[in-house]
C-alpha positions as CSV (number, residue, x, y, z in Angstrom):
1,M,100.5,112.2,38.8
2,A,102.4,112.4,35.5
3,D,104.8,115.3,34.8
4,A,103.5,117.9,32.5
5,K,105.3,118.2,29.1
6,K,103.9,121.4,27.7
7,I,101.3,124.1,28.3
8,L,98.9,125.2,25.5
9,I,97.2,128.6,25.5
10,E,94.3,129.1,23.1
11,Y,93.5,132.7,22.4
12,E,90.1,134.1,21.5
13,N,91.2,134.5,17.8
14,G,91.8,130.7,17.6
15,T,95.6,130.9,17.7
16,V,97.4,128.5,20.0
17,K,100.7,129.1,21.8
18,E,102.8,126.2,23.1
19,I,104.8,126.9,26.3
20,N,107.7,124.5,26.9
21,K,108.9,126.2,30.1
22,G,106.4,128.0,32.4
23,I,103.7,127.7,34.9
24,V,99.9,127.7,34.9
25,A,97.5,128.1,37.8
26,E,93.9,127.0,37.9
27,F,91.5,128.1,40.5
28,D,88.4,126.4,41.9
29,K,86.3,127.5,44.8
30,D,88.7,126.7,47.5
31,N,92.1,125.9,46.0
32,M,94.7,126.9,43.4
33,H,96.2,124.1,41.4
34,V,99.6,124.7,39.8
35,D,101.2,122.8,36.9
36,M,104.8,123.6,35.9
37,V,106.8,122.6,32.9
38,S,110.6,122.6,33.0
39,V,110.6,125.1,35.9
40,S,113.6,125.1,38.3
41,K,113.6,126.3,41.9
42,M,115.3,129.5,40.8
43,D,112.7,130.0,38.0
44,L,110.0,129.6,40.7
45,V,111.7,132.4,42.7
46,R,111.7,134.6,39.6
47,I,108.1,133.8,38.9
48,A,107.0,134.7,42.5
49,Y,109.0,137.9,42.4
50,G,107.5,138.8,39.0
51,M,104.0,138.2,40.3
52,I,104.5,140.4,43.4
53,A,106.1,143.1,41.2
54,T,103.0,142.9,39.0
55,V,100.7,143.3,42.0
56,E,102.7,146.4,43.0
57,K,102.6,147.8,39.5
58,M,98.8,147.4,39.4
59,G,98.6,149.3,42.7
60,M,97.2,146.4,44.6
61,T,99.9,146.1,47.3
62,P,97.4,147.0,50.1
63,L,95.1,144.3,49.0
64,F,97.9,141.8,48.8
65,Q,99.1,142.7,52.3
66,A,95.5,142.4,53.7
67,Y,95.1,139.0,52.1
68,A,98.5,137.8,53.4
69,S,97.3,138.9,56.9
70,G,94.2,136.7,56.6
71,E,91.6,139.1,55.3
72,L,89.1,137.9,52.7
73,L,89.4,139.3,49.1
74,P,86.4,141.3,47.9
75,D,85.4,138.4,45.6
76,E,85.3,136.1,48.6
77,V,82.8,138.3,50.4
78,E,79.1,138.2,49.7
79,C,78.3,141.4,47.8
80,D,75.5,143.4,49.3
81,S,74.5,145.1,46.1
82,K,74.0,142.2,43.7
83,D,70.3,141.9,44.7
84,T,69.6,145.6,44.1
85,E,68.2,147.1,40.9
86,D,70.4,150.2,41.2
87,E,73.0,149.8,38.6
88,E,75.0,152.8,39.8
89,L,75.6,151.4,43.3
90,E,79.1,151.0,44.7
91,C,78.7,148.1,47.1
92,G,79.9,147.9,50.6
93,C,82.1,144.9,50.0
94,C,84.2,146.9,47.5
95,Q,85.8,149.2,50.0
96,R,89.1,149.1,48.1
97,E,89.2,150.9,44.8
98,D,91.8,148.4,43.5
99,A,89.6,145.3,43.8
100,P,85.8,145.7,43.1
101,C,83.6,142.7,42.9
102,D,81.7,141.6,39.8
103,Y,78.6,143.5,40.7
104,C,80.2,146.8,41.6
105,I,80.2,149.9,39.5
106,R,83.9,150.1,40.0
107,N,84.5,146.9,38.1
108,P,85.8,147.8,34.6
109,E,85.2,144.3,33.4
110,N,81.5,144.9,33.7
111,P,80.5,146.4,30.3
112,D,77.4,148.2,31.7
113,K,79.4,150.0,34.4
114,E,82.5,151.9,33.4
115,D,85.0,153.7,35.6
116,P,87.8,155.4,33.6
117,D,89.9,155.9,36.7
118,L,90.5,152.1,37.0
119,E,91.0,151.3,33.3
120,D,94.8,151.2,33.4
121,C,94.8,149.0,36.6
122,Y,93.1,146.0,35.1
123,H,93.8,145.8,31.4
124,H,97.2,145.1,29.9
125,D,98.5,143.6,26.7
């Protein structure tokens, strides 16, 4: 495979940012694919540390530790409420407040179900 030369990020407003040094990760069902541009081994250590610090700042360290121990993430578990018509249900697969699934009332990204307690955990500028 050829070496990447740059990374382009296109924002919702149509602007494009060119990254000449950085990393991008793409996820499919089973794998994460990573492309790096001009990233040294030391940069990779800094990136890994920064990502772990971000997980901690978001209050998701217990989820990170559980995943590192081999547990499934909530989005990897079949949700037991997605087939229900009760929009106010907090599903059983979402036992951790820091990582609700797409169908759960505790997911702030679901516009029909808001939980102000989690607002600061998910959205950042």
